mmCIF entry with sequence, helices, sheets and N, C-alpha, C, O atoms, coordinates in Angstrom:
data_MODEL
# 
_entry.id   MODEL 
# 
_entity.id                         1 
_entity.type                       polymer 
_entity.pdbx_number_of_molecules   1 
# 
_entity_poly.entity_id                      1 
_entity_poly.type                           'polypeptide(L)' 
_entity_poly.nstd_linkage                   no 
_entity_poly.nstd_monomer                   no 
_entity_poly.pdbx_seq_one_letter_code       MLTSPSRWVLCGFLLAGTTINYLDRQTLSLLAPMMREELNLNNEKLGLLFSFFY 
_entity_poly.pdbx_seq_one_letter_code_can   MLTSPSRWVLCGFLLAGTTINYLDRQTLSLLAPMMREELNLNNEKLGLLFSFFY 
_entity_poly.pdbx_strand_id                 A 
# 
loop_
_entity_poly_seq.entity_id 
_entity_poly_seq.num 
_entity_poly_seq.mon_id 
_entity_poly_seq.hetero 
1 1  MET n 
1 2  LEU n 
1 3  THR n 
1 4  SER n 
1 5  PRO n 
1 6  SER n 
1 7  ARG n 
1 8  TRP n 
1 9  VAL n 
1 10 LEU n 
1 11 CYS n 
1 12 GLY n 
1 13 PHE n 
1 14 LEU n 
1 15 LEU n 
1 16 ALA n 
1 17 GLY n 
1 18 THR n 
1 19 THR n 
1 20 ILE n 
1 21 ASN n 
1 22 TYR n 
1 23 LEU n 
1 24 ASP n 
1 25 ARG n 
1 26 GLN n 
1 27 THR n 
1 28 LEU n 
1 29 SER n 
1 30 LEU n 
1 31 LEU n 
1 32 ALA n 
1 33 PRO n 
1 34 MET n 
1 35 MET n 
1 36 ARG n 
1 37 GLU n 
1 38 GLU n 
1 39 LEU n 
1 40 ASN n 
1 41 LEU n 
1 42 ASN n 
1 43 ASN n 
1 44 GLU n 
1 45 LYS n 
1 46 LEU n 
1 47 GLY n 
1 48 LEU n 
1 49 LEU n 
1 50 PHE n 
1 51 SER n 
1 52 PHE n 
1 53 PHE n 
1 54 TYR n 
# 
_struct_asym.id          A 
_struct_asym.entity_id   1 
# 
loop_
_struct_conf.conf_type_id 
_struct_conf.id 
_struct_conf.pdbx_PDB_helix_id 
_struct_conf.beg_label_comp_id 
_struct_conf.beg_label_asym_id 
_struct_conf.beg_label_seq_id 
_struct_conf.pdbx_beg_PDB_ins_code 
_struct_conf.end_label_comp_id 
_struct_conf.end_label_asym_id 
_struct_conf.end_label_seq_id 
_struct_conf.pdbx_end_PDB_ins_code 
_struct_conf.beg_auth_comp_id 
_struct_conf.beg_auth_asym_id 
_struct_conf.beg_auth_seq_id 
_struct_conf.end_auth_comp_id 
_struct_conf.end_auth_asym_id 
_struct_conf.end_auth_seq_id 
_struct_conf.pdbx_PDB_helix_class 
_struct_conf.details 
_struct_conf.pdbx_PDB_helix_length 
HELX_P HELX_P1 AA1 SER A 4  ? LEU A 39 ? SER A 4  LEU A 39 1 ? 36 
HELX_P HELX_P2 AA2 ASN A 43 ? PHE A 53 ? ASN A 43 PHE A 53 1 ? 11 
# 
_struct_conf_type.id          HELX_P 
_struct_conf_type.criteria    ? 
_struct_conf_type.reference   ? 
# 
loop_
_atom_site.group_PDB 
_atom_site.id 
_atom_site.type_symbol 
_atom_site.label_atom_id 
_atom_site.label_alt_id 
_atom_site.label_comp_id 
_atom_site.label_asym_id 
_atom_site.label_entity_id 
_atom_site.label_seq_id 
_atom_site.pdbx_PDB_ins_code 
_atom_site.Cartn_x 
_atom_site.Cartn_y 
_atom_site.Cartn_z 
_atom_site.occupancy 
_atom_site.B_iso_or_equiv 
_atom_site.pdbx_formal_charge 
_atom_site.auth_seq_id 
_atom_site.auth_comp_id 
_atom_site.auth_asym_id 
_atom_site.auth_atom_id 
_atom_site.pdbx_PDB_model_num 
ATOM 1   N N  . MET A 1 1  ? 64.931 73.807 62.439  1.00 0.00 ? 1  MET A N  1 
ATOM 2   C CA . MET A 1 1  ? 66.294 74.374 62.316  1.00 0.00 ? 1  MET A CA 1 
ATOM 3   C C  . MET A 1 1  ? 66.142 75.912 62.507  1.00 0.00 ? 1  MET A C  1 
ATOM 4   O O  . MET A 1 1  ? 65.195 76.580 62.093  1.00 0.00 ? 1  MET A O  1 
ATOM 5   N N  . LEU A 1 2  ? 67.125 76.328 63.137  1.00 0.00 ? 2  LEU A N  1 
ATOM 6   C CA . LEU A 1 2  ? 67.199 77.788 63.376  1.00 0.00 ? 2  LEU A CA 1 
ATOM 7   C C  . LEU A 1 2  ? 67.569 78.652 62.128  1.00 0.00 ? 2  LEU A C  1 
ATOM 8   O O  . LEU A 1 2  ? 68.450 78.255 61.365  1.00 0.00 ? 2  LEU A O  1 
ATOM 9   N N  . THR A 1 3  ? 66.979 79.707 61.932  1.00 0.00 ? 3  THR A N  1 
ATOM 10  C CA . THR A 1 3  ? 67.284 80.536 60.882  1.00 0.00 ? 3  THR A CA 1 
ATOM 11  C C  . THR A 1 3  ? 68.661 81.187 60.992  1.00 0.00 ? 3  THR A C  1 
ATOM 12  O O  . THR A 1 3  ? 69.252 80.984 62.053  1.00 0.00 ? 3  THR A O  1 
ATOM 13  N N  . SER A 1 4  ? 69.222 81.877 60.143  1.00 0.00 ? 4  SER A N  1 
ATOM 14  C CA . SER A 1 4  ? 70.618 82.363 60.241  1.00 0.00 ? 4  SER A CA 1 
ATOM 15  C C  . SER A 1 4  ? 70.683 83.441 61.347  1.00 0.00 ? 4  SER A C  1 
ATOM 16  O O  . SER A 1 4  ? 71.571 83.367 62.197  1.00 0.00 ? 4  SER A O  1 
ATOM 17  N N  . PRO A 1 5  ? 69.774 84.441 61.367  1.00 0.00 ? 5  PRO A N  1 
ATOM 18  C CA . PRO A 1 5  ? 69.893 85.567 62.399  1.00 0.00 ? 5  PRO A CA 1 
ATOM 19  C C  . PRO A 1 5  ? 69.756 84.887 63.790  1.00 0.00 ? 5  PRO A C  1 
ATOM 20  O O  . PRO A 1 5  ? 70.485 85.280 64.700  1.00 0.00 ? 5  PRO A O  1 
ATOM 21  N N  . SER A 1 6  ? 68.951 83.991 63.982  1.00 0.00 ? 6  SER A N  1 
ATOM 22  C CA . SER A 1 6  ? 68.684 83.359 65.283  1.00 0.00 ? 6  SER A CA 1 
ATOM 23  C C  . SER A 1 6  ? 69.942 82.661 65.639  1.00 0.00 ? 6  SER A C  1 
ATOM 24  O O  . SER A 1 6  ? 70.425 82.825 66.760  1.00 0.00 ? 6  SER A O  1 
ATOM 25  N N  . ARG A 1 7  ? 70.489 81.914 64.786  1.00 0.00 ? 7  ARG A N  1 
ATOM 26  C CA . ARG A 1 7  ? 71.782 81.228 65.173  1.00 0.00 ? 7  ARG A CA 1 
ATOM 27  C C  . ARG A 1 7  ? 72.796 82.272 65.653  1.00 0.00 ? 7  ARG A C  1 
ATOM 28  O O  . ARG A 1 7  ? 73.409 82.056 66.698  1.00 0.00 ? 7  ARG A O  1 
ATOM 29  N N  . TRP A 1 8  ? 73.009 83.396 64.948  1.00 0.00 ? 8  TRP A N  1 
ATOM 30  C CA . TRP A 1 8  ? 74.062 84.359 65.435  1.00 0.00 ? 8  TRP A CA 1 
ATOM 31  C C  . TRP A 1 8  ? 73.737 84.926 66.752  1.00 0.00 ? 8  TRP A C  1 
ATOM 32  O O  . TRP A 1 8  ? 74.587 85.091 67.627  1.00 0.00 ? 8  TRP A O  1 
ATOM 33  N N  . VAL A 1 9  ? 72.441 85.233 66.885  1.00 0.00 ? 9  VAL A N  1 
ATOM 34  C CA . VAL A 1 9  ? 71.975 85.683 68.241  1.00 0.00 ? 9  VAL A CA 1 
ATOM 35  C C  . VAL A 1 9  ? 72.333 84.651 69.409  1.00 0.00 ? 9  VAL A C  1 
ATOM 36  O O  . VAL A 1 9  ? 72.789 85.071 70.473  1.00 0.00 ? 9  VAL A O  1 
ATOM 37  N N  . LEU A 1 10 ? 72.131 83.390 69.197  1.00 0.00 ? 10 LEU A N  1 
ATOM 38  C CA . LEU A 1 10 ? 72.481 82.369 70.025  1.00 0.00 ? 10 LEU A CA 1 
ATOM 39  C C  . LEU A 1 10 ? 74.013 82.365 70.349  1.00 0.00 ? 10 LEU A C  1 
ATOM 40  O O  . LEU A 1 10 ? 74.449 82.323 71.499  1.00 0.00 ? 10 LEU A O  1 
ATOM 41  N N  . CYS A 1 11 ? 74.788 82.412 69.219  1.00 0.00 ? 11 CYS A N  1 
ATOM 42  C CA . CYS A 1 11 ? 76.196 82.559 69.363  1.00 0.00 ? 11 CYS A CA 1 
ATOM 43  C C  . CYS A 1 11 ? 76.665 83.638 70.166  1.00 0.00 ? 11 CYS A C  1 
ATOM 44  O O  . CYS A 1 11 ? 77.592 83.489 70.961  1.00 0.00 ? 11 CYS A O  1 
ATOM 45  N N  . GLY A 1 12 ? 76.030 84.787 69.985  1.00 0.00 ? 12 GLY A N  1 
ATOM 46  C CA . GLY A 1 12 ? 76.369 85.978 70.684  1.00 0.00 ? 12 GLY A CA 1 
ATOM 47  C C  . GLY A 1 12 ? 76.114 85.822 72.145  1.00 0.00 ? 12 GLY A C  1 
ATOM 48  O O  . GLY A 1 12 ? 76.897 86.310 72.961  1.00 0.00 ? 12 GLY A O  1 
ATOM 49  N N  . PHE A 1 13 ? 74.992 85.126 72.528  1.00 0.00 ? 13 PHE A N  1 
ATOM 50  C CA . PHE A 1 13 ? 74.558 84.927 73.989  1.00 0.00 ? 13 PHE A CA 1 
ATOM 51  C C  . PHE A 1 13 ? 75.664 83.929 74.612  1.00 0.00 ? 13 PHE A C  1 
ATOM 52  O O  . PHE A 1 13 ? 76.084 84.098 75.757  1.00 0.00 ? 13 PHE A O  1 
ATOM 53  N N  . LEU A 1 14 ? 76.071 82.967 73.851  1.00 0.00 ? 14 LEU A N  1 
ATOM 54  C CA . LEU A 1 14 ? 77.055 81.966 74.365  1.00 0.00 ? 14 LEU A CA 1 
ATOM 55  C C  . LEU A 1 14 ? 78.348 82.579 74.481  1.00 0.00 ? 14 LEU A C  1 
ATOM 56  O O  . LEU A 1 14 ? 79.077 82.229 75.409  1.00 0.00 ? 14 LEU A O  1 
ATOM 57  N N  . LEU A 1 15 ? 78.741 83.484 73.626  1.00 0.00 ? 15 LEU A N  1 
ATOM 58  C CA . LEU A 1 15 ? 80.062 84.208 73.719  1.00 0.00 ? 15 LEU A CA 1 
ATOM 59  C C  . LEU A 1 15 ? 80.055 85.191 75.013  1.00 0.00 ? 15 LEU A C  1 
ATOM 60  O O  . LEU A 1 15 ? 81.022 85.314 75.765  1.00 0.00 ? 15 LEU A O  1 
ATOM 61  N N  . ALA A 1 16 ? 78.840 85.861 75.156  1.00 0.00 ? 16 ALA A N  1 
ATOM 62  C CA . ALA A 1 16 ? 78.931 86.698 76.294  1.00 0.00 ? 16 ALA A CA 1 
ATOM 63  C C  . ALA A 1 16 ? 78.822 85.981 77.619  1.00 0.00 ? 16 ALA A C  1 
ATOM 64  O O  . ALA A 1 16 ? 79.422 86.467 78.578  1.00 0.00 ? 16 ALA A O  1 
ATOM 65  N N  . GLY A 1 17 ? 78.109 84.862 77.773  1.00 0.00 ? 17 GLY A N  1 
ATOM 66  C CA . GLY A 1 17 ? 78.094 84.179 78.882  1.00 0.00 ? 17 GLY A CA 1 
ATOM 67  C C  . GLY A 1 17 ? 79.485 83.560 79.253  1.00 0.00 ? 17 GLY A C  1 
ATOM 68  O O  . GLY A 1 17 ? 79.853 83.518 80.427  1.00 0.00 ? 17 GLY A O  1 
ATOM 69  N N  . THR A 1 18 ? 80.219 83.099 78.259  1.00 0.00 ? 18 THR A N  1 
ATOM 70  C CA . THR A 1 18 ? 81.638 82.623 78.525  1.00 0.00 ? 18 THR A CA 1 
ATOM 71  C C  . THR A 1 18 ? 82.520 83.662 78.861  1.00 0.00 ? 18 THR A C  1 
ATOM 72  O O  . THR A 1 18 ? 83.409 83.418 79.677  1.00 0.00 ? 18 THR A O  1 
ATOM 73  N N  . THR A 1 19 ? 82.416 84.826 78.347  1.00 0.00 ? 19 THR A N  1 
ATOM 74  C CA . THR A 1 19 ? 83.262 86.012 78.667  1.00 0.00 ? 19 THR A CA 1 
ATOM 75  C C  . THR A 1 19 ? 83.020 86.444 80.031  1.00 0.00 ? 19 THR A C  1 
ATOM 76  O O  . THR A 1 19 ? 83.970 86.686 80.775  1.00 0.00 ? 19 THR A O  1 
ATOM 77  N N  . ILE A 1 20 ? 81.806 86.559 80.414  1.00 0.00 ? 20 ILE A N  1 
ATOM 78  C CA . ILE A 1 20 ? 81.442 86.952 81.867  1.00 0.00 ? 20 ILE A CA 1 
ATOM 79  C C  . ILE A 1 20 ? 82.025 85.836 82.833  1.00 0.00 ? 20 ILE A C  1 
ATOM 80  O O  . ILE A 1 20 ? 82.670 86.177 83.825  1.00 0.00 ? 20 ILE A O  1 
ATOM 81  N N  . ASN A 1 21 ? 81.810 84.584 82.556  1.00 0.00 ? 21 ASN A N  1 
ATOM 82  C CA . ASN A 1 21 ? 82.338 83.523 83.409  1.00 0.00 ? 21 ASN A CA 1 
ATOM 83  C C  . ASN A 1 21 ? 83.752 83.652 83.616  1.00 0.00 ? 21 ASN A C  1 
ATOM 84  O O  . ASN A 1 21 ? 84.213 83.538 84.752  1.00 0.00 ? 21 ASN A O  1 
ATOM 85  N N  . TYR A 1 22 ? 84.541 83.898 82.542  1.00 0.00 ? 22 TYR A N  1 
ATOM 86  C CA . TYR A 1 22 ? 86.065 83.890 82.524  1.00 0.00 ? 22 TYR A CA 1 
ATOM 87  C C  . TYR A 1 22 ? 86.458 85.221 83.404  1.00 0.00 ? 22 TYR A C  1 
ATOM 88  O O  . TYR A 1 22 ? 87.404 85.175 84.191  1.00 0.00 ? 22 TYR A O  1 
ATOM 89  N N  . LEU A 1 23 ? 85.728 86.328 83.233  1.00 0.00 ? 23 LEU A N  1 
ATOM 90  C CA . LEU A 1 23 ? 86.080 87.509 83.871  1.00 0.00 ? 23 LEU A CA 1 
ATOM 91  C C  . LEU A 1 23 ? 85.884 87.423 85.422  1.00 0.00 ? 23 LEU A C  1 
ATOM 92  O O  . LEU A 1 23 ? 86.696 87.930 86.195  1.00 0.00 ? 23 LEU A O  1 
ATOM 93  N N  . ASP A 1 24 ? 84.768 86.755 85.833  1.00 0.00 ? 24 ASP A N  1 
ATOM 94  C CA . ASP A 1 24 ? 84.525 86.421 87.224  1.00 0.00 ? 24 ASP A CA 1 
ATOM 95  C C  . ASP A 1 24 ? 85.540 85.687 87.857  1.00 0.00 ? 24 ASP A C  1 
ATOM 96  O O  . ASP A 1 24 ? 85.975 86.015 88.961  1.00 0.00 ? 24 ASP A O  1 
ATOM 97  N N  . ARG A 1 25 ? 85.971 84.652 87.187  1.00 0.00 ? 25 ARG A N  1 
ATOM 98  C CA . ARG A 1 25 ? 87.011 83.738 87.760  1.00 0.00 ? 25 ARG A CA 1 
ATOM 99  C C  . ARG A 1 25 ? 88.396 84.513 87.946  1.00 0.00 ? 25 ARG A C  1 
ATOM 100 O O  . ARG A 1 25 ? 89.121 84.291 88.916  1.00 0.00 ? 25 ARG A O  1 
ATOM 101 N N  . GLN A 1 26 ? 88.708 85.426 86.960  1.00 0.00 ? 26 GLN A N  1 
ATOM 102 C CA . GLN A 1 26 ? 89.915 86.175 86.968  1.00 0.00 ? 26 GLN A CA 1 
ATOM 103 C C  . GLN A 1 26 ? 89.929 87.254 88.201  1.00 0.00 ? 26 GLN A C  1 
ATOM 104 O O  . GLN A 1 26 ? 90.925 87.529 88.871  1.00 0.00 ? 26 GLN A O  1 
ATOM 105 N N  . THR A 1 27 ? 88.688 87.779 88.352  1.00 0.00 ? 27 THR A N  1 
ATOM 106 C CA . THR A 1 27 ? 88.456 88.812 89.379  1.00 0.00 ? 27 THR A CA 1 
ATOM 107 C C  . THR A 1 27 ? 88.603 88.183 90.824  1.00 0.00 ? 27 THR A C  1 
ATOM 108 O O  . THR A 1 27 ? 89.199 88.744 91.743  1.00 0.00 ? 27 THR A O  1 
ATOM 109 N N  . LEU A 1 28 ? 88.027 87.027 90.903  1.00 0.00 ? 28 LEU A N  1 
ATOM 110 C CA . LEU A 1 28 ? 88.204 86.209 92.240  1.00 0.00 ? 28 LEU A CA 1 
ATOM 111 C C  . LEU A 1 28 ? 89.662 85.993 92.603  1.00 0.00 ? 28 LEU A C  1 
ATOM 112 O O  . LEU A 1 28 ? 90.082 86.291 93.721  1.00 0.00 ? 28 LEU A O  1 
ATOM 113 N N  . SER A 1 29 ? 90.481 85.443 91.597  1.00 0.00 ? 29 SER A N  1 
ATOM 114 C CA . SER A 1 29 ? 91.753 85.178 91.803  1.00 0.00 ? 29 SER A CA 1 
ATOM 115 C C  . SER A 1 29 ? 92.536 86.549 92.242  1.00 0.00 ? 29 SER A C  1 
ATOM 116 O O  . SER A 1 29 ? 93.318 86.528 93.192  1.00 0.00 ? 29 SER A O  1 
ATOM 117 N N  . LEU A 1 30 ? 92.300 87.641 91.558  1.00 0.00 ? 30 LEU A N  1 
ATOM 118 C CA . LEU A 1 30 ? 92.955 88.819 92.020  1.00 0.00 ? 30 LEU A CA 1 
ATOM 119 C C  . LEU A 1 30 ? 92.628 89.366 93.354  1.00 0.00 ? 30 LEU A C  1 
ATOM 120 O O  . LEU A 1 30 ? 93.453 89.964 94.045  1.00 0.00 ? 30 LEU A O  1 
ATOM 121 N N  . LEU A 1 31 ? 91.284 89.123 93.731  1.00 0.00 ? 31 LEU A N  1 
ATOM 122 C CA . LEU A 1 31 ? 90.767 89.725 95.025  1.00 0.00 ? 31 LEU A CA 1 
ATOM 123 C C  . LEU A 1 31 ? 90.997 88.768 96.128  1.00 0.00 ? 31 LEU A C  1 
ATOM 124 O O  . LEU A 1 31 ? 90.617 89.092 97.253  1.00 0.00 ? 31 LEU A O  1 
ATOM 125 N N  . ALA A 1 32 ? 91.616 87.544 95.926  1.00 0.00 ? 32 ALA A N  1 
ATOM 126 C CA . ALA A 1 32 ? 91.818 86.502 97.068  1.00 0.00 ? 32 ALA A CA 1 
ATOM 127 C C  . ALA A 1 32 ? 92.597 87.129 98.197  1.00 0.00 ? 32 ALA A C  1 
ATOM 128 O O  . ALA A 1 32 ? 92.126 87.029 99.330  1.00 0.00 ? 32 ALA A O  1 
ATOM 129 N N  . PRO A 1 33 ? 93.744 87.766 98.013  1.00 0.00 ? 33 PRO A N  1 
ATOM 130 C CA . PRO A 1 33 ? 94.504 88.285 99.060  1.00 0.00 ? 33 PRO A CA 1 
ATOM 131 C C  . PRO A 1 33 ? 93.541 89.258 99.961  1.00 0.00 ? 33 PRO A C  1 
ATOM 132 O O  . PRO A 1 33 ? 93.398 89.059 101.168 1.00 0.00 ? 33 PRO A O  1 
ATOM 133 N N  . MET A 1 34 ? 92.980 90.186 99.355  1.00 0.00 ? 34 MET A N  1 
ATOM 134 C CA . MET A 1 34 ? 92.269 91.175 99.966  1.00 0.00 ? 34 MET A CA 1 
ATOM 135 C C  . MET A 1 34 ? 91.070 90.456 100.640 1.00 0.00 ? 34 MET A C  1 
ATOM 136 O O  . MET A 1 34 ? 90.811 90.829 101.784 1.00 0.00 ? 34 MET A O  1 
ATOM 137 N N  . MET A 1 35 ? 90.368 89.565 100.144 1.00 0.00 ? 35 MET A N  1 
ATOM 138 C CA . MET A 1 35 ? 89.204 88.897 100.833 1.00 0.00 ? 35 MET A CA 1 
ATOM 139 C C  . MET A 1 35 ? 89.746 88.064 101.981 1.00 0.00 ? 35 MET A C  1 
ATOM 140 O O  . MET A 1 35 ? 89.044 87.966 102.987 1.00 0.00 ? 35 MET A O  1 
ATOM 141 N N  . ARG A 1 36 ? 90.968 87.430 101.932 1.00 0.00 ? 36 ARG A N  1 
ATOM 142 C CA . ARG A 1 36 ? 91.388 86.626 103.013 1.00 0.00 ? 36 ARG A CA 1 
ATOM 143 C C  . ARG A 1 36 ? 91.747 87.589 104.171 1.00 0.00 ? 36 ARG A C  1 
ATOM 144 O O  . ARG A 1 36 ? 91.550 87.210 105.326 1.00 0.00 ? 36 ARG A O  1 
ATOM 145 N N  . GLU A 1 37 ? 92.264 88.816 103.923 1.00 0.00 ? 37 GLU A N  1 
ATOM 146 C CA . GLU A 1 37 ? 92.635 89.698 105.119 1.00 0.00 ? 37 GLU A CA 1 
ATOM 147 C C  . GLU A 1 37 ? 91.416 90.251 105.726 1.00 0.00 ? 37 GLU A C  1 
ATOM 148 O O  . GLU A 1 37 ? 91.263 90.226 106.948 1.00 0.00 ? 37 GLU A O  1 
ATOM 149 N N  . GLU A 1 38 ? 90.460 90.795 104.852 1.00 0.00 ? 38 GLU A N  1 
ATOM 150 C CA . GLU A 1 38 ? 89.237 91.482 105.322 1.00 0.00 ? 38 GLU A CA 1 
ATOM 151 C C  . GLU A 1 38 ? 88.321 90.490 106.176 1.00 0.00 ? 38 GLU A C  1 
ATOM 152 O O  . GLU A 1 38 ? 87.825 90.789 107.263 1.00 0.00 ? 38 GLU A O  1 
ATOM 153 N N  . LEU A 1 39 ? 88.179 89.323 105.555 1.00 0.00 ? 39 LEU A N  1 
ATOM 154 C CA . LEU A 1 39 ? 87.164 88.348 106.130 1.00 0.00 ? 39 LEU A CA 1 
ATOM 155 C C  . LEU A 1 39 ? 87.774 87.362 107.083 1.00 0.00 ? 39 LEU A C  1 
ATOM 156 O O  . LEU A 1 39 ? 87.026 86.545 107.619 1.00 0.00 ? 39 LEU A O  1 
ATOM 157 N N  . ASN A 1 40 ? 89.077 87.357 107.350 1.00 0.00 ? 40 ASN A N  1 
ATOM 158 C CA . ASN A 1 40 ? 89.827 86.574 108.209 1.00 0.00 ? 40 ASN A CA 1 
ATOM 159 C C  . ASN A 1 40 ? 89.572 85.103 107.732 1.00 0.00 ? 40 ASN A C  1 
ATOM 160 O O  . ASN A 1 40 ? 89.106 84.311 108.551 1.00 0.00 ? 40 ASN A O  1 
ATOM 161 N N  . LEU A 1 41 ? 89.840 84.704 106.502 1.00 0.00 ? 41 LEU A N  1 
ATOM 162 C CA . LEU A 1 41 ? 89.663 83.384 106.024 1.00 0.00 ? 41 LEU A CA 1 
ATOM 163 C C  . LEU A 1 41 ? 90.980 82.641 105.988 1.00 0.00 ? 41 LEU A C  1 
ATOM 164 O O  . LEU A 1 41 ? 91.989 83.215 105.579 1.00 0.00 ? 41 LEU A O  1 
ATOM 165 N N  . ASN A 1 42 ? 91.010 81.344 106.412 1.00 0.00 ? 42 ASN A N  1 
ATOM 166 C CA . ASN A 1 42 ? 92.190 80.526 106.109 1.00 0.00 ? 42 ASN A CA 1 
ATOM 167 C C  . ASN A 1 42 ? 92.074 79.972 104.758 1.00 0.00 ? 42 ASN A C  1 
ATOM 168 O O  . ASN A 1 42 ? 91.142 80.245 104.002 1.00 0.00 ? 42 ASN A O  1 
ATOM 169 N N  . ASN A 1 43 ? 93.019 79.208 104.480 1.00 0.00 ? 43 ASN A N  1 
ATOM 170 C CA . ASN A 1 43 ? 93.148 78.550 102.975 1.00 0.00 ? 43 ASN A CA 1 
ATOM 171 C C  . ASN A 1 43 ? 91.919 77.675 102.799 1.00 0.00 ? 43 ASN A C  1 
ATOM 172 O O  . ASN A 1 43 ? 91.327 77.647 101.720 1.00 0.00 ? 43 ASN A O  1 
ATOM 173 N N  . GLU A 1 44 ? 91.530 76.965 103.839 1.00 0.00 ? 44 GLU A N  1 
ATOM 174 C CA . GLU A 1 44 ? 90.378 75.899 103.778 1.00 0.00 ? 44 GLU A CA 1 
ATOM 175 C C  . GLU A 1 44 ? 89.070 76.649 103.428 1.00 0.00 ? 44 GLU A C  1 
ATOM 176 O O  . GLU A 1 44 ? 88.337 76.283 102.509 1.00 0.00 ? 44 GLU A O  1 
ATOM 177 N N  . LYS A 1 45 ? 88.822 77.716 104.211 1.00 0.00 ? 45 LYS A N  1 
ATOM 178 C CA . LYS A 1 45 ? 87.591 78.519 104.006 1.00 0.00 ? 45 LYS A CA 1 
ATOM 179 C C  . LYS A 1 45 ? 87.613 79.315 102.725 1.00 0.00 ? 45 LYS A C  1 
ATOM 180 O O  . LYS A 1 45 ? 86.569 79.606 102.141 1.00 0.00 ? 45 LYS A O  1 
ATOM 181 N N  . LEU A 1 46 ? 88.772 79.656 102.303 1.00 0.00 ? 46 LEU A N  1 
ATOM 182 C CA . LEU A 1 46 ? 88.877 80.409 101.051 1.00 0.00 ? 46 LEU A CA 1 
ATOM 183 C C  . LEU A 1 46 ? 88.683 79.544 99.893  1.00 0.00 ? 46 LEU A C  1 
ATOM 184 O O  . LEU A 1 46 ? 88.048 79.981 98.933  1.00 0.00 ? 46 LEU A O  1 
ATOM 185 N N  . GLY A 1 47 ? 89.173 78.336 99.880  1.00 0.00 ? 47 GLY A N  1 
ATOM 186 C CA . GLY A 1 47 ? 88.941 77.287 98.880  1.00 0.00 ? 47 GLY A CA 1 
ATOM 187 C C  . GLY A 1 47 ? 87.524 76.871 98.879  1.00 0.00 ? 47 GLY A C  1 
ATOM 188 O O  . GLY A 1 47 ? 87.034 76.626 97.777  1.00 0.00 ? 47 GLY A O  1 
ATOM 189 N N  . LEU A 1 48 ? 86.754 76.743 99.973  1.00 0.00 ? 48 LEU A N  1 
ATOM 190 C CA . LEU A 1 48 ? 85.449 76.438 99.967  1.00 0.00 ? 48 LEU A CA 1 
ATOM 191 C C  . LEU A 1 48 ? 84.646 77.512 99.313  1.00 0.00 ? 48 LEU A C  1 
ATOM 192 O O  . LEU A 1 48 ? 83.753 77.231 98.514  1.00 0.00 ? 48 LEU A O  1 
ATOM 193 N N  . LEU A 1 49 ? 84.955 78.765 99.647  1.00 0.00 ? 49 LEU A N  1 
ATOM 194 C CA . LEU A 1 49 ? 84.269 79.897 99.002  1.00 0.00 ? 49 LEU A CA 1 
ATOM 195 C C  . LEU A 1 49 ? 84.455 79.945 97.540  1.00 0.00 ? 49 LEU A C  1 
ATOM 196 O O  . LEU A 1 49 ? 83.517 80.261 96.808  1.00 0.00 ? 49 LEU A O  1 
ATOM 197 N N  . PHE A 1 50 ? 85.625 79.645 97.082  1.00 0.00 ? 50 PHE A N  1 
ATOM 198 C CA . PHE A 1 50 ? 85.866 79.653 95.577  1.00 0.00 ? 50 PHE A CA 1 
ATOM 199 C C  . PHE A 1 50 ? 85.318 78.443 94.876  1.00 0.00 ? 50 PHE A C  1 
ATOM 200 O O  . PHE A 1 50 ? 85.069 78.493 93.672  1.00 0.00 ? 50 PHE A O  1 
ATOM 201 N N  . SER A 1 51 ? 85.125 77.375 95.576  1.00 0.00 ? 51 SER A N  1 
ATOM 202 C CA . SER A 1 51 ? 84.417 76.308 94.941  1.00 0.00 ? 51 SER A CA 1 
ATOM 203 C C  . SER A 1 51 ? 82.997 76.602 94.643  1.00 0.00 ? 51 SER A C  1 
ATOM 204 O O  . SER A 1 51 ? 82.405 76.049 93.716  1.00 0.00 ? 51 SER A O  1 
ATOM 205 N N  . PHE A 1 52 ? 82.465 77.453 95.411  1.00 0.00 ? 52 PHE A N  1 
ATOM 206 C CA . PHE A 1 52 ? 80.919 77.817 95.138  1.00 0.00 ? 52 PHE A CA 1 
ATOM 207 C C  . PHE A 1 52 ? 80.930 78.611 93.759  1.00 0.00 ? 52 PHE A C  1 
ATOM 208 O O  . PHE A 1 52 ? 79.954 78.528 93.013  1.00 0.00 ? 52 PHE A O  1 
ATOM 209 N N  . PHE A 1 53 ? 81.920 79.298 93.462  1.00 0.00 ? 53 PHE A N  1 
ATOM 210 C CA . PHE A 1 53 ? 81.910 80.006 92.148  1.00 0.00 ? 53 PHE A CA 1 
ATOM 211 C C  . PHE A 1 53 ? 82.365 79.302 91.017  1.00 0.00 ? 53 PHE A C  1 
ATOM 212 O O  . PHE A 1 53 ? 81.905 79.637 89.926  1.00 0.00 ? 53 PHE A O  1 
ATOM 213 N N  . TYR A 1 54 ? 83.290 78.272 91.087  1.00 0.00 ? 54 TYR A N  1 
ATOM 214 C CA . TYR A 1 54 ? 83.814 77.608 90.118  1.00 0.00 ? 54 TYR A CA 1 
ATOM 215 C C  . TYR A 1 54 ? 82.880 76.265 89.782  1.00 0.00 ? 54 TYR A C  1 
ATOM 216 O O  . TYR A 1 54 ? 83.210 75.492 88.883  1.00 0.00 ? 54 TYR A O  1 
# 
């Protein structure tokens, strides 16, 4: 069984990972129009690109 400090460190890592994942998804959503324009992507290709990140 994990000791108390180890448990909180693990909880901290899980929280940090979840937060980074959430922020990455939000950033991709905001950048979608600019990425579509710069990379000349249609909806199908943009959806495929986003599926790699989700």
